[in-house]
C-alpha positions as CSV (number, residue, x, y, z in Angstrom):
1,X,0.0,0.0,0.0
2,X,1.6,3.2,-1.2
3,X,1.3,6.8,0.1
4,X,-1.4,7.8,-2.3
5,X,-3.6,4.8,-1.4
6,X,-3.0,5.4,2.3
7,X,-3.9,9.1,1.9
8,X,-7.0,8.4,0.0
9,X,-8.2,5.6,2.2
10,X,-7.6,7.3,5.6
11,X,-8.0,11.0,4.6
12,X,-4.5,12.0,5.6
13,X,-1.7,13.5,3.5
14,X,1.3,11.2,3.1
15,X,4.2,13.1,1.6
16,X,6.7,10.2,1.1
17,X,7.0,6.5,0.9
18,X,8.3,6.3,4.5
19,X,6.5,3.5,6.3
20,X,4.5,2.3,3.2
21,X,5.0,-0.5,0.6
22,X,6.4,-2.9,3.2
23,X,5.5,-6.6,3.2
24,X,7.3,-7.6,6.5
25,X,7.5,-5.4,9.6
26,X,9.1,-7.0,12.6
27,X,8.9,-6.0,16.3
28,X,10.9,-2.9,17.1
29,X,10.8,-1.8,13.4
30,X,9.5,1.7,12.6
31,X,5.9,1.6,11.4
32,X,3.5,4.2,9.9
33,X,0.8,5.2,12.3
34,X,-2.0,7.7,12.3
35,X,-2.9,9.8,15.3
36,X,-5.4,12.5,16.1
37,X,-4.0,16.0,15.9
38,X,-6.5,18.6,16.9
39,X,-9.2,16.1,15.8
40,X,-7.6,15.5,12.4
41,X,-5.7,12.3,11.4
42,X,-1.9,12.9,11.1
43,X,0.9,10.5,10.1
44,X,3.6,9.5,12.5
45,X,6.4,7.0,12.3
46,X,6.6,5.0,15.6
47,X,8.5,2.0,16.9
48,X,6.4,-1.2,17.0
49,X,6.9,-2.1,20.6
50,X,5.6,0.1,23.4
51,X,8.3,1.9,25.4
52,X,6.6,3.6,28.4
53,X,8.9,5.7,30.5
54,X,9.0,3.1,33.3
55,X,10.4,0.5,30.8
56,X,13.5,2.4,29.7
57,X,16.5,0.3,30.4
58,X,14.5,-2.9,30.9
59,X,14.5,-5.7,28.4
60,X,10.7,-5.7,27.8
61,X,10.5,-4.6,24.2
62,X,9.1,-7.9,22.8
63,X,6.7,-8.2,25.7
64,X,5.0,-4.9,24.8
65,X,4.3,-5.3,21.0
66,X,0.7,-6.5,21.5
67,X,-1.9,-5.1,23.9
68,X,-4.6,-7.6,24.9
69,X,-8.1,-6.1,24.3
70,X,-9.5,-8.0,27.2
71,X,-7.0,-6.5,29.6
72,X,-7.7,-3.0,28.4
73,X,-11.4,-3.5,28.9
74,X,-11.0,-5.0,32.4
75,X,-8.4,-2.6,33.8
76,X,-8.7,0.5,31.6
77,X,-4.9,0.5,31.1
78,X,-2.1,-1.3,29.2
79,X,1.4,-1.1,30.6
80,X,0.0,1.7,32.8
81,X,-1.3,3.7,29.8
82,X,-5.1,4.4,29.4
83,X,-6.5,4.3,25.9
84,X,-7.5,8.0,25.9
85,X,-7.1,10.0,22.7
86,X,-3.5,11.0,23.2
87,X,-2.6,7.4,23.5
88,X,-4.6,6.0,20.6
89,X,-3.2,5.4,17.1
90,X,-4.1,3.4,13.9
91,X,-1.6,1.3,12.0
92,X,-2.7,1.1,8.3
93,X,-2.2,-2.3,6.7
94,X,-3.3,-4.7,4.0
95,X,-2.4,-7.9,5.8
96,X,-0.5,-9.6,8.6
97,X,1.5,-12.8,9.2
98,X,0.9,-15.5,11.7
99,X,3.1,-18.6,12.4
100,X,1.7,-22.1,12.9
101,X,3.8,-24.1,15.4
102,X,3.6,-27.9,15.6
103,X,3.9,-30.2,18.6
104,X,6.7,-32.0,16.8
105,X,9.7,-29.8,17.5
106,X,11.4,-31.3,14.3
107,X,8.8,-29.6,12.2
108,X,9.5,-26.0,11.1
109,X,6.9,-23.4,11.9
110,X,5.0,-22.2,8.8
111,X,3.9,-18.7,8.1
112,X,0.4,-17.7,6.9
113,X,-0.6,-14.4,5.4
114,X,-4.0,-13.0,6.4
115,X,-5.8,-10.3,4.5
116,X,-9.3,-9.0,3.5
117,X,-10.8,-9.9,0.1
118,X,-8.9,-8.0,-2.6
119,X,-6.3,-7.0,0.0
120,X,-8.6,-4.1,1.0
121,X,-6.8,-1.7,3.4
122,X,-7.7,-1.8,7.1
123,X,-6.2,-0.5,10.3
124,X,-4.9,-2.1,13.5
125,X,-6.0,0.0,16.6
126,X,-3.0,0.7,18.7
127,X,-1.9,2.1,22.1
128,X,1.0,4.6,21.8
129,X,3.2,6.8,24.0
130,X,6.3,8.9,23.9
131,X,9.5,8.5,26.0
132,X,12.8,10.3,26.1
133,X,15.9,8.1,25.9
134,X,19.3,9.9,26.1
135,X,17.7,13.1,25.1
136,X,15.9,11.6,22.1
137,X,12.1,11.4,22.0
138,X,10.9,8.0,20.9
139,X,7.2,7.4,19.9
140,X,6.2,3.8,20.2
141,X,3.0,1.7,19.8
142,X,1.5,-1.7,20.5
143,X,-1.4,-3.0,18.4
144,X,-4.5,-4.5,20.0
145,X,-5.1,-8.3,20.0
146,X,-8.1,-10.4,20.8
147,X,-9.1,-14.0,21.1
148,X,-9.4,-15.8,17.8
149,X,-12.1,-18.2,19.1
150,X,-14.8,-16.4,17.1
151,X,-12.9,-16.6,13.9
152,X,-12.2,-20.2,12.7
153,X,-9.9,-19.1,9.9
154,X,-7.6,-17.3,12.3
155,X,-8.0,-19.9,15.2
156,X,-6.8,-22.7,12.9
157,X,-3.3,-21.2,13.2
158,X,-3.2,-19.3,16.5
159,X,-5.5,-18.7,19.5
160,X,-4.9,-14.9,19.3
161,X,-5.4,-12.5,16.4
162,X,-5.0,-8.7,15.9
163,X,-8.0,-6.5,16.1
164,X,-8.8,-5.3,12.6
165,X,-10.9,-2.1,12.0
166,X,-12.2,-2.6,8.5
167,X,-14.9,0.1,8.4
168,X,-14.1,3.8,8.1
169,X,-16.6,4.6,10.9
170,X,-14.7,2.4,13.3
171,X,-11.4,3.9,12.3
172,X,-12.7,7.4,12.7
173,X,-14.1,6.5,16.1
174,X,-10.8,5.2,17.4
175,X,-9.3,8.6,16.6
176,X,-12.3,10.6,17.7
177,X,-11.1,13.0,20.5
178,X,-14.7,13.2,21.9
179,X,-14.8,9.5,22.8
180,X,-13.4,8.2,26.1
181,X,-11.1,5.2,26.1
182,X,-13.9,2.8,27.0
183,X,-16.1,4.3,24.3
184,X,-13.4,3.8,21.7
185,X,-12.7,0.3,22.9
186,X,-16.4,-0.6,22.1
187,X,-15.6,-0.5,18.3
188,X,-12.9,-3.2,18.8
189,X,-14.3,-6.7,18.0
190,X,-12.9,-9.9,16.5
191,X,-13.3,-9.9,12.7
192,X,-16.0,-12.4,11.5
193,X,-14.9,-15.4,9.4
194,X,-16.5,-14.2,6.2
195,X,-14.2,-11.1,6.0
196,X,-10.8,-12.9,6.5
197,X,-8.7,-14.6,3.8
198,X,-5.6,-16.7,4.4
199,X,-2.8,-18.2,2.3
200,X,0.5,-20.0,3.0
201,X,3.5,-17.7,2.9
202,X,7.2,-18.1,2.1
203,X,9.2,-19.0,5.2
204,X,11.8,-16.5,3.9
205,X,9.6,-13.8,5.4
206,X,11.2,-14.6,8.8
207,X,14.7,-13.6,7.6
208,X,16.1,-10.2,8.8
209,X,16.1,-7.7,6.0
210,X,13.2,-9.2,4.2
211,X,11.2,-6.1,5.0
212,X,10.6,-4.1,1.8
213,X,8.9,-4.7,-1.5
214,X,9.0,-8.5,-1.7
215,X,5.6,-9.6,-3.0
216,X,7.0,-13.2,-3.6
217,X,7.1,-13.6,0.1
218,X,3.3,-13.5,0.1
219,X,3.1,-17.0,-1.5
220,X,4.4,-20.3,-0.5
221,X,7.6,-21.4,-2.4
């Protein structure tokens, strides 16, 4: 998904390719996000992996890449951060990868690529924050996940799945400054089976550096 498509779909000006046209984004990589700036969507490049101020210096990066929707609803916070408007962001995407692991340790995990029909753009709702490390401000985010129990296609590979906001109204609600955190969380639900598509992907997607325009990675070898 290029900058023009992102701009048209989400109503935000994207002035460069930065953060777009990438088929494989790994934890701690920079990722394109959209935040509410005076009630208007604005692009930001953030680190995937929440870095709250209390976590600086701790080896917690990989533990804070996904925020459990259930936990947010129960406690009103994730890693001590409430999902109020200053901490809400969208991550535009056209798909995501999940790995199927087997009981037999001799069998190599296999990647699967999930997307909507026609690879229609959607957005992951995310929790974001800003921390200062050695005088440098770092903006970071964790995407929301939910149980895959209600989606047989996703559950066949993993018991969890990311929350996907596929309708423009839901995306707008997540960035609506007039909605409280709990009101915004109400738009986050597991995606029904009928909307999700899946295909086997190339295991090479797991290699460091396979992060840019590599469409061949979206199909099994």
